[in-house]
Structures are given as C-alpha cells and as structure tokens.
C-alpha positions in Angstrom: 59.1 -71.6 -8.6 57.0 -74.0 -10.6 60.2 -76.6 -10.3 60.0 -76.2 -6.7 56.6 -78.3 -6.6 57.8 -81.1 -8.3 61.8 -81.3 -7.5 62.2 -84.2 -4.6 63.7 -81.3 -2.8 61.8 -82.7 0.4 63.5 -86.0 0.0 67.0 -84.3 -0.2 66.5 -82.3 2.9 65.4 -85.4 5.0 68.0 -87.6 3.7 71.1 -85.1 4.5 69.2 -84.2 7.7 68.7 -88.1 9.0 72.6 -88.8 7.5 74.2 -86.4 9.8 71.8 -87.5 12.7 69.6 -84.2 12.8 65.7 -84.3 13.2 63.9 -84.6 10.2 63.1 -80.7 9.5 60.2 -81.7 7.2 58.2 -83.6 9.8 58.9 -81.2 12.6 57.3 -78.1 10.4 54.4 -80.4 9.7 54.2 -80.9 13.3 54.6 -77.1 14.0 51.7 -76.2 11.9 49.4 -78.8 13.6 49.1 -76.3 16.2 47.6 -73.8 14.0 44.4 -73.6 11.9 45.4 -74.2 8.1 46.3 -70.9 6.5 47.5 -69.7 2.9 50.6 -68.0 5.0 52.0 -70.0 7.6 54.0 -67.1 9.0 54.8 -63.7 7.5 58.4 -63.8 5.7 59.2 -60.3 7.1 58.8 -61.9 10.7 60.7 -65.0 9.8 63.6 -62.8 8.4 63.4 -60.4 11.5 63.6 -63.5 13.5 66.4 -64.9 11.9 68.4 -61.7 11.9 68.0 -61.4 15.6 68.8 -64.9 16.7 72.0 -64.7 14.2 73.3 -61.9 16.4 72.0 -64.1 19.6 74.2 -66.8 18.0 77.2 -64.2 17.7 76.2 -63.1 21.0 76.7 -66.4 22.8 80.0 -67.1 20.9 81.6 -63.6 22.1 79.8 -62.4 25.3 79.8 -65.4 28.0 83.6 -66.0 26.9 84.8 -62.5 27.5 83.1 -61.3 30.7 86.3 -59.2 31.5 85.3 -56.8 28.7 82.8 -54.0 29.6 79.4 -54.6 28.2 76.4 -52.7 27.6 74.0 -52.4 30.5 71.8 -55.3 29.5 74.7 -57.4 29.3 76.1 -56.3 32.7 72.6 -57.4 34.4 71.5 -60.1 32.5 74.7 -61.9 32.7 75.2 -61.0 36.3 74.4 -63.9 38.8 73.4 -61.7 41.6 71.0 -59.4 39.5 67.5 -60.3 39.4 67.8 -59.6 35.7 70.2 -62.7 35.5 69.0 -65.7 32.6 70.9 -68.9 33.2 72.3 -69.7 29.5 72.8 -73.3 29.8 70.8 -74.6 26.7 70.1 -71.4 25.3 71.6 -71.2 21.6 71.2 -67.7 21.1 72.0 -64.8 23.7 69.3 -62.0 23.6 68.6 -59.0 25.2 65.4 -60.1 27.4 65.7 -58.2 30.4 66.5 -54.7 29.6 65.0 -53.8 26.2 64.7 -50.1 27.2 66.3 -47.4 24.7 65.2 -43.7 24.2 65.6 -42.2 20.4 66.6 -38.6 19.7 66.4 -36.9 16.6 64.9 -33.9 14.6 61.5 -34.2 13.1 61.5 -35.6 9.2 64.9 -37.2 9.7 64.8 -41.1 9.0 67.9 -41.6 11.4 66.6 -42.3 15.2 70.0 -42.4 17.6 69.1 -44.3 20.4 70.4 -43.9 24.1 70.3 -46.8 26.7 69.6 -46.4 30.4 73.2 -45.7 31.1 73.7 -43.2 28.2 75.4 -45.6 25.6 74.6 -43.7 22.4 74.0 -46.1 19.0 73.7 -43.3 16.5 72.9 -45.3 13.8 70.4 -47.9 13.2 72.0 -51.5 14.4 75.5 -50.0 14.3 78.3 -49.6 16.7 78.0 -47.2 20.1 79.8 -44.6 21.6 80.3 -45.0 25.5 82.0 -42.3 28.0 83.9 -43.2 31.1 85.8 -41.4 33.7 89.2 -42.9 35.1 91.4 -41.0 37.9 94.9 -41.7 38.4 94.4 -43.2 41.6 92.4 -46.1 39.8 88.9 -44.9 40.8 86.4 -45.0 38.0 82.9 -44.3 36.8 82.0 -47.2 34.0 78.1 -46.2 33.2 77.2 -49.9 32.4 78.2 -51.1 35.7 77.1 -48.4 37.8 74.5 -49.3 40.6 72.7 -46.4 39.8 72.0 -43.7 37.5 69.4 -40.8 36.9 68.2 -40.2 33.4 65.7 -37.6 32.0 64.5 -36.4 28.7 64.8 -32.8 28.1 62.3 -31.5 25.6 63.4 -27.7 24.7 64.8 -26.6 22.4 65.6 -30.0 21.3 64.9 -33.6 22.6 68.0 -34.8 24.6 68.8 -37.6 27.0 70.5 -36.5 30.1 72.3 -39.1 32.0 73.9 -38.5 35.0 75.9 -40.8 37.5 77.5 -39.8 40.8 80.0 -42.1 42.8 81.4 -40.2 45.8 83.2 -37.2 44.5 83.1 -38.4 40.6 80.7 -37.0 38.4 79.8 -38.0 35.0 76.9 -36.4 32.9 75.9 -37.3 29.2 73.7 -35.1 27.3 73.0 -37.1 24.0 70.9 -35.1 21.3 70.8 -34.3 17.4 71.6 -30.9 16.4 72.2 -29.5 13.0 76.0 -28.7 11.8 76.7 -27.1 8.3 73.2 -28.0 7.3 73.2 -32.0 8.2 71.9 -33.4 11.5 74.8 -35.0 13.9 74.3 -37.0 16.8 76.2 -35.0 19.7 77.2 -36.4 23.0 78.1 -33.4 25.6 80.4 -35.2 28.0 81.0 -33.2 31.3 83.1 -34.8 34.1 84.1 -33.5 37.7 86.5 -35.6 40.0 88.5 -34.9 43.5 91.8 -36.2 42.0 93.2 -36.1 38.3 92.3 -38.3 35.7 90.8 -38.8 32.3 87.7 -38.6 30.5 87.5 -41.7 28.0 85.3 -41.7 24.9 85.1 -45.4 23.9 84.0 -46.8 20.6 81.9 -50.1 21.3 81.5 -52.7 18.8 77.8 -53.8 20.0 74.4 -52.2 20.8 71.5 -52.8 23.0 70.8 -55.9 20.8 74.4 -57.2 21.0 77.5 -57.3 18.8 77.9 -54.8 15.7 81.1 -55.4 14.0 83.9 -52.8 13.9 86.8 -54.0 11.6 89.2 -50.5 11.2 89.2 -47.3 13.1 91.7 -44.5 12.3 92.6 -41.5 14.2 92.8 -38.4 11.9 96.2 -36.1 11.9 94.7 -33.7 13.8 93.5 -35.9 16.7 90.2 -34.5 16.3 88.4 -37.3 14.5 87.7 -41.0 13.9 87.2 -42.4 10.6 85.3 -46.0 11.3 85.5 -48.5 8.5 86.1 -46.2 6.0 83.6 -43.7 7.0 85.0 -40.2 8.7 82.0 -39.9 10.9 83.1 -38.9 14.8 84.7 -35.9 15.5 85.7 -34.4 18.7 85.7 -31.1 20.0 89.1 -31.3 21.6 92.2 -32.9 20.0 92.6 -36.3 21.5 95.6 -36.3 24.3 96.3 -40.0 24.6 94.5 -43.0 22.3 94.6 -46.5 22.3 92.9 -49.3 19.9 92.6 -52.9 20.7 91.9 -55.7 18.6 89.7 -59.0 19.8 92.7 -60.7 20.3 94.3 -58.0 22.4 91.1 -57.9 24.6 89.0 -54.9 25.3 90.6 -51.6 24.9 89.7 -50.7 28.4 92.8 -52.9 29.7 95.2 -50.8 27.7 94.3 -47.4 29.1 97.6 -47.0 30.8 99.6 -48.4 28.2 102.6 -46.0 27.2 102.4 -46.5 23.6 99.5 -45.5 21.4 97.9 -47.1 18.6 96.1 -44.4 16.1 95.2 -47.0 13.4 94.3 -50.7 13.4 92.4 -53.4 11.6 90.8 -56.3 13.1 89.8 -59.3 11.3 87.0 -60.5 13.3 85.2 -57.4 13.6 85.6 -56.7 17.1 87.8 -53.3 17.3 87.6 -51.3 20.3 88.7 -47.7 20.7 89.2 -45.1 23.1 90.0 -41.2 23.1 91.4 -39.8 26.3 90.8 -36.3 27.4 92.8 -35.2 30.8 90.8 -33.7 33.8 92.8 -32.2 36.4 91.8 -32.6 40.2 88.9 -30.3 41.8 88.2 -29.1 38.2 85.3 -29.8 35.6 85.9 -30.4 31.9 83.5 -30.7 29.0 84.2 -32.7 25.7 81.9 -33.0 22.8 81.8 -35.8 20.8 79.9 -35.6 17.3 78.7 -38.3 14.6 77.2 -37.3 11.3 74.2 -38.8 10.4 73.9 -38.8 6.7 76.4 -38.3 3.9 73.6 -37.2 1.5 74.4 -33.5 0.3 70.7 -32.9 -0.4 70.3 -32.6 3.4 72.2 -29.5 3.5 69.7 -28.0 0.9 66.5 -29.0 3.3 67.6 -28.2 6.8 65.8 -30.2 9.5 62.2 -28.7 10.3 62.3 -27.3 13.9 60.7 -28.7 17.0 58.3 -25.3 17.1 57.4 -26.0 13.6 56.4 -29.5 13.9 54.3 -28.9 17.2 52.5 -25.6 15.8 49.0 -25.3 16.7 49.1 -29.1 18.4 46.5 -29.9 21.3 47.8 -28.9 24.6 47.2 -29.8 28.0 47.2 -28.6 31.6 46.2 -30.7 34.5 47.4 -30.7 38.3 49.5 -34.4 37.8 52.7 -33.2 36.3 53.5 -36.7 35.6 50.5 -37.5 33.4 51.1 -33.9 31.6 55.0 -34.7 31.2 54.2 -38.6 29.8 51.7 -36.6 27.4 54.3 -34.2 26.2 57.0 -36.8 25.7 54.5 -39.2 23.9 53.8 -36.3 21.2 57.4 -35.9 20.3 57.8 -39.6 20.0 54.9 -39.6 17.3 56.7 -37.0 15.7 60.0 -38.3 15.6 58.6 -41.8 14.5 56.7 -40.1 11.4 59.3 -38.9 9.2 57.1 -40.0 6.1 55.8 -43.3 6.9 55.4 -44.1 10.8 57.0 -46.5 12.7 56.7 -48.4 15.8 59.9 -48.1 16.9 63.3 -46.6 16.4 65.5 -49.8 16.6 63.6 -53.2 16.6 60.6 -52.0 14.8 62.0 -49.4 12.3 59.7 -50.7 9.8 56.2 -50.0 8.7 52.8 -51.9 9.8 49.2 -51.2 8.9 48.3 -52.1 12.5 50.6 -49.7 14.5 50.1 -47.1 11.8 46.4 -47.0 12.5 47.1 -45.9 16.3 49.6 -43.7 15.7 48.0 -41.9 13.0 44.9 -41.7 14.8 47.0 -40.0 17.8 48.5 -37.6 15.3 45.1 -36.7 14.2 43.5 -36.2 17.6 46.7 -33.9 18.7 46.2 -31.5 15.7 49.0 -32.9 13.6 47.0 -33.0 10.7 49.5 -32.5 7.9 51.6 -35.2 9.5 48.9 -37.6 9.3 47.9 -36.9 5.8 51.2 -37.5 4.7 51.6 -40.7 6.2 48.3 -42.0 4.8 49.2 -40.7 1.4 51.8 -43.7 1.8 49.1 -46.5 1.6 48.5 -46.6 -2.0 52.1 -47.7 -2.6 51.5 -50.6 -0.5 48.2 -51.9 -2.0 48.6 -54.8 -4.2 46.8 -55.1 -7.6 44.3 -57.1 -5.7 43.4 -54.4 -3.3 45.4 -56.1 -0.4 47.1 -53.5 2.0 50.3 -55.3 2.3 52.7 -54.3 5.3 53.1 -58.5 6.0 51.7 -61.4 4.2 48.9 -63.3 6.0 47.7 -60.2 8.0 44.0 -59.6 7.2 43.5 -56.8 9.5 45.3 -54.4 7.5 42.5 -53.2 5.1 40.2 -52.5 7.7 43.0 -50.3 9.3 43.8 -48.5 6.5 40.3 -47.8 5.5 39.1 -46.9 9.2 42.3 -44.4 9.4 41.4 -42.7 6.1 37.8 -42.4 7.5 38.9 -40.8 10.8 40.9 -38.7 8.5 38.0 -37.5 6.8 35.7 -37.3 9.5 37.9 -35.1 12.0 38.8 -32.5 9.0 35.6 -32.3 7.7 36.9 -32.7 4.1 35.9 -35.6 1.5 38.6 -38.3 0.5 41.1 -37.2 -1.9 40.7 -37.9 -5.4 43.5 -40.0 -5.5 42.5 -41.9 -2.9 39.0 -43.2 -4.2 40.5 -46.0 -6.5 42.2 -47.2 -3.6 39.5 -46.9 -1.2 37.2 -48.7 -3.5 39.7 -51.6 -4.1 40.2 -52.0 -0.4 36.8 -52.5 0.5 36.4 -54.9 -2.6 39.5 -57.1 -1.2 37.6 -57.4 2.4 34.4 -58.7 0.4 36.3 -61.0 -1.3 38.7 -62.4 1.2 35.6 -63.2 3.7 35.0 -67.1 3.9 31.5 -68.3 2.4 28.6 -67.7 4.8 27.2 -71.0 4.1 29.9 -72.7 5.6 29.0 -75.4 8.3 31.8 -74.1 10.7 32.0 -71.9 13.4 34.2 -69.5 10.9 31.6 -69.1 8.2 31.5 -65.8 6.7 34.7 -64.6 8.7 38.2 -63.6 7.2 40.6 -66.8 6.6 42.8 -67.9 9.3 45.8 -65.9 9.6 48.5 -64.5 11.9 47.0 -61.4 12.5 48.7 -59.6 15.3 51.4 -61.8 16.4 50.8 -61.6 20.1 47.5 -63.2 19.9 48.8 -66.8 19.1 49.3 -69.1 16.1 47.1 -68.8 12.9 43.7 -68.8 13.6 40.2 -67.0 12.7 40.9 -64.1 14.9 37.9 -61.8 15.6 40.3 -58.8 15.8 40.6 -59.2 12.0 36.9 -59.6 11.5 36.0 -56.5 13.7 38.4 -54.6 11.7 37.1 -56.0 8.6 33.6 -54.6 9.1 35.1 -51.1 10.4 36.8 -51.1 7.0 33.5 -51.9 5.0 31.7 -49.2 6.9 34.5 -46.9 6.6 34.7 -47.6 2.7 30.9 -46.5 2.6 31.4 -43.6 4.4 34.1 -42.3 2.5 32.2 -43.3 -0.8 29.2 -41.4 0.3 31.3 -38.3 1.1 32.7 -38.5 -2.3 29.3 -38.5 -3.7 29.5 -42.3 -5.0 25.9 -43.4 -3.6 26.3 -46.8 -5.2 29.6 -47.7 -3.9 28.3 -46.6 -0.8 25.3 -48.9 -0.5 27.3 -51.5 -1.6 29.8 -51.6 1.3 27.1 -50.8 3.8 25.2 -54.1 2.2 28.6 -55.9 2.7 29.3 -54.6 6.0 25.9 -55.8 7.4 26.5 -59.3 6.2 29.6 -59.2 7.9 28.4 -58.2 11.1 25.7 -61.0 10.8 28.3 -63.3 10.0 30.0 -62.4 13.3 27.2 -62.6 15.2 26.3 -66.2 14.2 29.4 -67.0 15.2 29.6 -65.6 18.4 26.1 -66.9 19.2 27.6 -70.5 19.0 30.7 -69.6 20.9 28.2 -68.5 23.7 26.8 -72.0 23.5 30.2 -73.8 23.3 31.7 -71.5 26.2 28.5 -71.5 28.1 28.8 -67.8 28.7 28.5 -64.5 26.5 31.8 -63.5 25.8 34.5 -63.0 23.0 37.7 -65.1 22.8 40.3 -64.6 20.6 38.8 -66.8 17.8 35.9 -69.0 17.9 37.8 -72.2 18.4 39.7 -70.7 21.3 39.3 -71.2 25.3 39.4 -67.9 27.2 43.1 -66.7 27.3 45.1 -63.6 27.1 44.4 -63.4 23.4 41.0 -62.2 24.1 42.8 -59.0 24.6 42.5 -58.6 21.0 38.7 -58.9 20.6 38.5 -55.6 22.5 39.1 -53.6 19.4 35.4 -53.9 18.7 34.7 -51.5 21.6 37.7 -49.6 21.4 38.7 -47.8 19.2 36.2 -49.1 16.5 33.0 -48.6 18.6 31.1 -51.5 16.7 28.6 -52.1 19.6 26.9 -50.1 22.3 29.2 -48.9 25.3 27.3 -51.6 27.7 27.3 -54.5 25.3 27.4 -57.6 27.6 29.9 -59.8 25.6 32.7 -57.1 25.6 32.4 -56.3 29.2 32.3 -60.0 29.9 35.6 -60.1 28.3 37.1 -57.6 29.9 36.0 -58.9 33.7 37.7 -62.0 32.5 41.0 -60.4 31.5 41.2 -58.3 34.7 40.4 -61.3 36.9 42.9 -63.5 35.2 45.6 -61.5 33.1 46.7 -59.0 35.4 50.2 -58.5 36.8 51.1 -55.7 39.4 48.1 -53.9 37.9 48.8 -53.9 34.1 47.5 -56.3 31.7 50.0 -59.4 31.4 50.2 -60.7 27.6 51.5 -64.4 28.5 51.8 -65.1 24.6 55.0 -64.2 22.6 55.4 -60.7 24.7 55.6 -62.6 28.2 55.3 -59.1 29.7 53.1 -56.1 31.1 51.8 -54.4 28.0 51.2 -50.7 28.3 49.2 -50.3 25.4 47.0 -53.0 25.8 46.4 -52.2 29.3 45.3 -48.8 28.0 42.8 -51.0 25.5 41.4 -52.4 28.9 40.9 -48.6 30.0 39.6 -47.5 27.1 36.8 -50.1 27.2 35.9 -49.0 30.8 36.0 -45.6 30.2 33.7 -46.0 27.5 31.3 -47.8 30.1 31.8 -44.9 32.7 33.2 -48.3 34.7 35.5 -46.4 37.6 38.2 -49.4 37.1 39.4 -47.7 34.0 41.6 -45.0 35.9 43.8 -47.4 38.0 44.8 -49.0 34.5 45.6 -45.5 33.6 47.9 -44.7 36.7 49.6 -48.4 36.3 50.5 -47.5 33.0 52.1 -44.2 34.1 54.3 -45.6 36.7 55.3 -48.4 34.2 56.9 -45.7 32.1 60.8 -45.3 31.8 62.7 -42.1 33.8 62.7 -40.7 30.1 58.9 -41.1 29.8 58.9 -44.4 27.1 56.9 -47.9 27.4 58.9 -50.6 25.8 56.5 -53.0 24.2 56.6 -55.6 26.8 57.8 -54.8 30.3 59.4 -57.5 32.4 57.4 -57.6 36.1 60.5 -57.8 38.3 63.1 -56.1 36.4 60.5 -53.4 34.8 62.6 -53.2 31.9 61.6 -54.2 28.3 61.6 -57.9 27.8 60.3 -58.2 24.2 60.1 -55.8 21.2 61.3 -52.3 20.8 62.3 -50.6 23.8 60.7 -47.3 22.7 57.1 -48.3 21.4 55.6 -45.2 19.4 52.0 -47.5 19.6 52.2 -47.1 23.2 53.1 -43.3 23.1 50.0 -43.2 20.9 47.9 -45.1 23.3 48.9 -42.5 25.9 47.6 -39.5 24.0 44.5 -41.1 22.7 43.6 -42.0 26.5 44.3 -38.7 27.8 42.3 -37.2 25.1 39.4 -39.5 25.7 39.6 -38.6 29.6 38.6 -35.1 28.4 36.8 -35.5 25.0 35.3 -38.3 23.2 32.8 -39.4 20.2 29.9 -41.5 20.9 27.6 -41.7 18.0 26.3 -38.3 17.4 27.3 -37.1 20.9 30.3 -35.5 22.2 31.1 -36.6 25.5 33.3 -34.5 27.9 35.0 -34.9 31.1 34.2 -38.3 31.6 37.7 -39.5 32.4 38.8 -36.8 34.7 39.7 -38.2 38.0 38.2 -36.2 41.2 41.4 -36.0 42.6 42.4 -33.4 40.3 39.5 -31.2 41.2 40.7 -29.7 44.2 40.1 -25.7 45.1 41.7 -23.7 42.7 42.4 -26.0 40.2 42.2 -25.1 36.6 42.4 -27.9 33.7 42.7 -27.2 29.9 42.6 -29.3 26.7 42.6 -28.4 23.4 41.9 -27.3 20.6 41.3 -30.9 20.3 40.0 -32.0 17.2 36.6 -34.4 17.0 34.5 -35.9 14.2 32.5 -32.5 14.8 35.3 -29.9 14.5 37.9 -28.9 17.3 37.0 -28.0 20.6 38.8 -26.2 23.3 37.9 -27.2 27.0 38.7 -25.9 30.7 37.6 -27.1 34.0 38.1 -24.7 37.2 37.1 -25.2 40.7 36.9 -21.8 42.6 39.2 -20.9 45.0 37.3 -20.5 47.8 35.3 -24.0 47.2 37.3 -26.0 49.4 34.8 -29.2 49.3 35.3 -28.8 45.6 31.7 -29.9 45.4 31.1 -27.4 42.2 33.2 -27.5 39.0 32.5 -24.8 36.0 33.2 -26.3 32.6 33.6 -24.2 29.6 34.3 -24.9 25.9 34.7 -23.4 22.6 34.0 -25.3 19.5 35.1 -24.4 15.7 32.7 -26.9 14.5 32.4 -28.3 10.8 28.6 -27.7 10.8 26.3 -27.0 14.2 27.4 -27.8 17.4 26.7 -31.5 18.0 24.7 -32.7 21.3 27.2 -32.7 24.3 26.9 -34.6 27.3 28.8 -33.9 30.5 29.8 -37.0 32.5 32.3 -35.7 34.9 32.7 -38.4 37.4 31.5 -37.9 40.5 29.1 -34.9 39.4 25.8 -35.0 38.0 25.8 -35.8 34.3 24.2 -33.2 32.1 22.9 -33.0 28.5 23.6 -29.5 27.3 21.3 -27.2 25.1 23.0 -26.4 22.0 23.4 -22.9 22.3 25.2 -23.5 25.9 29.0 -23.4 26.3 29.3 -23.3 30.0 27.8 -25.3 33.1 28.3 -25.3 36.7 28.7 -28.9 37.7 27.4 -29.8 41.3 28.6 -33.1 43.2 26.4 -36.1 43.6 
C-alpha cells in the first residue's frame, strides 16, 4: 500500500519498542539484511509465514509440555525431553520448543487423494494435516503396560500390498501390541484405519486414546462426545472416529484434570466433555482376557465431500501399471526403490508435494526432481498432469511463482517440460507454448546487464534461492537452472516448429553461459583454484553443493569438467559426516538427496567413489524406507523439514535408474553404476521398461551359473525407440567398456 511508504510507522515502531525496553526492531532487521546481498525480496513471505506458524506452535509447546511431564507425550517429546537420552536438548533460553531430533513419520494414503495421514515411529496416527492424533496402549490389571511412545524398542515396517500400511509392533515380556495403520475405502470414502491387535498373559485393557498433539506439537481439542451406541467419537463437532466394537469403559479429562491416562481406573465414566484450553484427552477401553488376543479396529473418515463417493480412489495396481520395475540381488536397495515409487505417487495427487506434513505445499524446485522421477519410472500420465498445473502459477510477466525471490523456478519448470517431451517423443502441447515463451522471456529479462563491473555481471539477481544455500546471494544454482531453462525453451520451440523463437532462446542461452564463464574465471583468480562456490562472493563451504546442479541433472558441461570435480573433491573432503553429505546451513544434518547429488556427479565421471555414497543413503533410510529432509548425525532421526521427504525418494529412483541407464549427449550409457558385488555366479538383474530421451529400454544382466569367477556377464536390451536405436555404450564397472553396433542387442562382457 502506497500510504505505508510515507506514513512514519517506522518511528512509531521504534518509539514503542524503546518505551517498553525492547531492542529497536527496525535497526535489528537492517543489521540482519547486511549479512545478505541486496535483493528485491529479502525472504519469501511463504517461508516467513511457515516459520511463524511453526514457532507459534513451538511457543505453545514450551508453555505446555515442560510443565506437564507427567503426561504421556509423543515419541519425539519423550526422547527430546529425557536427560538420559542422546536425543535430549536443553531448553534453558529456547523460547520455542520444536521437534529437532525425531522428525520421522510415514505417510499412508491412496493414489490421487489429497489427505495424507502420517504415522510416527511408535505408531501414533495423525489422520488429518496438522491435527490431533490417535494412540493405542495396552494396560493390564496388575499395572503392567505398553505405552508405545515410552517403549525403548519397537519394530516398524511398511507393507506394500494390497495397500500401503505401517506395521508397528512392541513386545514387552509377555505383552504384545501390534498396530496396522492404513487408508481404506469405506462406503466410497477413504478412511484412515488402525487395526489394533493385543495379547497379554493377564487380563487388562486395550486403550484407544485421542491425543491433542502430533509430531510437531500441540493441536487443540476442545470437545469430545461418545455416541449413544458407544461406537463413535464426535471431535469438535465432527463425527469422524468410529470403533469396530462398543466401548466398554470410557474416560475424558480436561487440561486441569491432567492426562486421561491417570483416570483409566476411575469408577465413574465421562462420555461428553468440553475443555476451554483445548487440551482435552479421551480413552476408549476394550477388555482383553488373560492368555487371549483381541483385535479392535478404529476408523477415521478423511473427507466429508459427497463427491468422493462418486469417484472412488484409484487403486495402487492402476497407479503403478506399466511402471519401470527392478530386480537386483540387494533386497534392501530393491525394496527402497519400490517404496520410493509409492512415495512419489502418494505425493502427486495433482500437484506434487515434497512431504505429507511440514512441506505439504508446492515448490518448483522439488517438483522438478519429483516429476522427473515420475517420468523415468514410466508414470507419464501422472507427470503430465502435474506439468499441466504450471501455467496456473505463472504470473503475467512470465515468472513461475511458487515463492517470491526464488529465481531458479523458471529454469526448473521449462527443463521439466523439456524432459517430458524428450522422454515421450512428443512435441509440447499447444496450450503449453505461450507459457514456455513467457517463461523463457522472463529469464532473459531477469538477467543483470553483462556490462556491470562486478563478479555477478550477467547473472540472475541476488535471491533466496534454495534456502539451504545461505542468505540472499547471486547463486550459481539459479544461473545454471536459468541456462537450462533457456536451452529447454529453445528445444521446445524447435519441436513446435517455431524456429525464430528457438533461435532467440538459443542465442540468449549462449550469452548466459558466457556470463557465467566470465564470472567463474574471475572467481578462479579470487580463490586461486578452478572451482564453483555457491556464489561469486562466497568462500568455499557446504553451500557449494548447489553448484553441482550443472553436472547433475542438467549436464551443462562434460563429465570430466575440472571445476565441477574439484568442487566435488572439496565437498567430499570437508562436508561428509558418517559417509553422508552434512549441510551445515539451515539443515544442520546429513542430507540424503544432496548426498545422492554427489554420487550422481561421480557416477557420470565414472569415479568409483559414487557407490559408497549410495550405500550410506540406503543405511540412513528409516525402518519404513523413508528419509527425512535432514538427519541427525547421532539419533539418525530427522532434525529438519518433513519427516518423509518426497524429493529424497525421487532421488533414490533417479539414482538407481542412472546406475542402469542414462543419457549422455547422443549416447545411451548402460550398466555404469552396477556394483561388482551384485555380479555373482547365477545372478540375474533386470530393469525396465525405462523411459529415456531415445525411447523406452528394458535391460537384463546375467552371470552364467557355472561361472564361479563371475568374469563374464551377458547383457541384453530391448528398446522401443522413438526413431532408430541410438548409440549405446556399455560401461559395467570392472569390465571392458564397449560401444555397440546399431544392430546389436546382446553383448558378452569380459572382466578387465
């Protein structure tokens, strides 16, 4: 608003702050901005909003949790507040209390349905986004109990068929509690379901507890009512929780009354209660007899929309039809691949999300990798549907906007559209063309003048970019995506028959490349080595990980580019913790998908150091096959971002795919990432049909049963090419590389 520019509001803010003994916020903000390069957007409002929401909850957490440690809290609280746990974090001067040591959860759901319930490492189910949760306990008459969040050990796994389900099992002496959480259709509407199975050597109770919190912290509940037939809860006016059996005992407790757990043996029941503070707890009890098992099922309706009944959820079998399959001797790697496929399907109901909870919103940055993984997995229709949403996020000036101040988004959107067209062999859709033109023109217009007498001449302006790179700066990450975006626009316009636009974008992409080259030459003088820091003005630090994008996935230079490989060497030498890339800035944890970026660049350079990085990422996966955005080096739990990161899952798919097949210019490279340990006598590996820029290919590798030395491998492939079979080069590590004649589909490889 214009009046804000001349109204002396800054004076008023300063006066009020000083009058009450506070630091001057205007001066403080000015000092903070001095640490970043001047930028038109100091920080995306979306991130500020998300941060305010998170820390507001953290403030509530600090007011509630530490003063009520006799309550039963979620697993992360029980660990993080326990001084004897390695997860413990002192709270002294922390204004807000946030989950920083166990940000782990697993989404359950059905394809194309937007609601994604999450399950924590001890089976706590949060059915709705940012809602209350359902916990399950086993309590015996002789006062033994299984309280999952306080159990020292539990086993958890992910069931993939027929539906995605999280199985949590806890055994303590002769007590067994098993929780199976899934999403199932019921009368045409998806329901989140928990099947609770319990067994005890003495009589007791299964307790189904409604908890006013989730893996982020407090989530208020004011009113709970048990239905007259004792088979359902109405929560804050919504009749959403139902029980398979009638509740045999029922208890409610307000915040002032303490946790409902201390009232489980009360003789008087409560079936209806209101808590004005919003910390109402409930427990529905079901009797279990000594030596017997009992099963209770709880269902939570996920959508009240009547339209859902008329469009039943798509099945997993339909969603994964014709996808790229894998068969390898390493069952752990294979299972992670199969889980990752389901992760990206769940997180692409229409637009794509990088996570089910903290990051359940759209970014072009994450979308580029997730959609790319959909494409190479053969899930073409799902990728196309997501790309079709891009135009709705483009401004009239051509900016692909997911967050203000991030200048990488146009390159990511255009590059993704190019990959779609190359992989499908189809020209861009007619309704994409204007979007592509405007997107390319925005990059051209956004670049700074080439004539500036600065290291950033001709680059994109300072921006927030990927938030893990640091404060606003002239990030090469943005520039590499910008170049790729212009080259993509040129390719797409050529496919569409618009040679004039294609020539313009090609010319501008070349000018952009020249500007980056000039900048990097000056940086080499400043740093006294050929290397690519995060920005022209940064020293070498972990932010340089963003500059690897020029090698993977963009392939803007040769596989042996000295600057790129020197940057990799720096990161490997200085930024690994426990074998994985540790991002000091913001994430402050081991990052799975950035570790795989290192591995991808090394794979492309045929450097054997790539595979230990892949193995490290596999070892960092949770018991349900997920990776949080950043991983605590001691607890191995999530310490930043979403507890299930779809970008990380996408990177696993892309990594495995590139180990079997990848494009390099006009050549298709096969088997360059297959470790020799998988090639034992009788081994059979297969991958496909794998979409590529040249068409889909299916690959098999076999070691003869009688070849005990495993010194010969037979590789076969079958392609469904867009045109003629491309140049193929087989580069199985440890075996002689071979270029392939265009009419061959089989080779016998001999060990070096």
